[in-house]
N, C-alpha and C positions, 0 to 999 in steps of 0.2 A: 098125539096130543088130544086127550079126552075132552079138553075144553071146547074143541071144535066138533065134537060128536053131537049130532042133533038129539040123541037120546040122553045126553048127560049135560054137556055145555057148561056155561058159566054158573047157572043155578046149582048144578051138581057140585061144582068146585067149591062154591061158597058154603053149601050145606056140609061138605066134607070138612072144610076148615073150621067150621063152628061146632063140629061134633063134640059134645062134652065128654064122650067116652074115650077120646084119644089120650093116650098117656104122654106122647111126645108130639103135640100139635105143631104144625108148621106156622110160621108167622104170616106167610103169604106164598103165592106162587113164585117160581115153579117148585114143584115137589114131585118126588117119585115114590111110588109104592111098589116094592119088590117083595112079594110074599108078605111076610109079617113085618118087614123093615120099611120104615117111612123116613125118607131123606129129603131135606129141603136145602135151598141155596145152590145155585148153579155149580159153583166150584166144588161143593161137597158131593153133588150128584155125579159130576164127572170123575171125581176121585173114587167113587164107588164103582162106577161102570167101567172105567178104563182098564183095570186089570182083567176083567171078565171079557173084554173085547180086544185085548192085545194092543191097547193104545197107551201103554205106559211101560217104562223100564221095570225090571224086576227088583233091583236093590232098593232098600229103604231110603238111602241117601238120594238116589236118583228120583224116586217118587216125591220126596219132599221138595226137591229142586223144581220139578215140573209143576207141582202144586203151587209153589211160590210164584212161578211165572203166571199161572192161571189167576192167582189172587191179584197180581199186578194188572192183568187184563180186566179184572173186575173193577179196579180203581179207574181205569181208562173208560170203561163203559159207563160207570157212575158219572164221571165228569162230562161225558157226552150228553147224558140226560139233563144235566144241570144247565146246559146252554139254552134250553128252551123252557125249563122250569126252575129257574134259580131261586125263586122265593118260596113257592109252595106247590105241591102236586095238585091241590084242590082248586087252584086257580087256572084259568085258561091261559094259553100262551099270550094271547092278545092283551091280557091284563098285566103282564109282566114283560112286555116287549122291550122297553128301555133297558131294564136290568139284563135281559137276555142278550141284547146287543153288546153290552159291556162284558158280560161273561164270555160270550162267543169270541170277542176280539182277543181276550187273553188266551182262550183255549186254542184258537187257530194260530196265534203267533208264538205261544210259549209251550203249551201242553202237548198238542199233537206232535210237534217236532221232538219233544222230549221222549214221548212214548215210542215213536217211530225210531228215534235214535238209539234208545235202549235196546229194543228188540233187534235192530240191525246189528248192534254190537254183539249180542248173544249169538246171532246167526253166524257172524264172522268168527267168533270163538269156536264154533262147531263146524267150521269150514271143512275139516278133514272128514267129518261124518257125512257130509253131503249138503243138501239144501234144506234140511229140516232143523228144528230148534234144538233138538237133543238127539245125539246118536245118529244112526243111519236109517232109522225107521220113523214113519209118521207117528206122532203122539197127539193126544187130544188138544194140547196147546197149539199145535199147527192148525188144527181145525178152527179153534177159537180165533186165532190171528187172521185166518182167511175171512171169517165173518166180520171181524173188526175193520179190516181193510175195505171189504165190500161195503159195509155200512157207512164208513167214514167218507168213502168216495161219493156215496149218495147224498149224505148230509152236507158235506163241505167239498164239492168238486173242484173249486178253484184252488183251495188250499192243498188238496192232494195232488193236483196237477203240478203245483209248484214244488212240492216236497218229494214226490216219488222218485224223480231222477237222482236225488241224493240218498235214496235208500233202495238200491237195486235188489238186495237180497230179500227184502220184504216183498217186493213185486214178484220176484221169482217164486217165493214161497206161496204167495196167493195163486199164481198160475199153476203151480204143480198140484196144489190141493184141488183146485177147480177141475183139473184134467183127470183126476182119479175117477174111474168108471162109476162107482156107486155115488160119489158126490155129484158127478155130471148128471146121472140119472135122476137124483133127487132134485137138482136145480131145475130140471126141465119138466118136473112133475107138478101136479096141482097141489101137492103137499107144501111146496115152497111158496110162502107168501111173499108178495112183492113188498119192498119197502114203502112206507106210507107215513102220513103225518099223525098216526096214532101210536106209533111205537117209540123206541128209544132213538133210533136214527131218523131224524126229520130234516127235510130240506126246506129251509126258509131262506130264500136268496138274500134278504136284508141282513142276515147274520154274517154274511161275508162282505158286506159293503165296507169301504174304507180300509 
């Protein structure tokens, strides 16, 4: 992540985004520069990287299906961010707290169960393949779901404690991904940033009240 590089950092990212010579400029972070190719949007970046890393099936139909699942995760992530910034990103959380409480109440009672239930269903449909979302091998959607579960546990611990027993396959998926040697090494390294109240997943206890 070059944004964390002391020799590049946020100013370097902004300078790159505003470069008038870019033929296909990204709208915002994240973006990936791979040689002459410049790719933006998380799902798009993953779609590019996955075949090169062996994290996606080979057939076109399978890749479209996996990409569809990743786009659904993008919806889930977006809705997560809306719980603490439902009006505008330029406003502080404290300036929209009442609206955040209303949004979070709907999110925790309706939307988190719906997303968990959907992916639990997909895992059940793939039961013959193992404990992964598609086929018998891990794919990039499994990694994304791990992060979603981890982050949602941080942001809404009471909600997840209530819902996880109803979604055992999602819990198993989380545990299997976390136990993978390279993932475990990353999680225990300085590269892994702890969840905090500056990112998408934010823990505000008042958003789980009532």
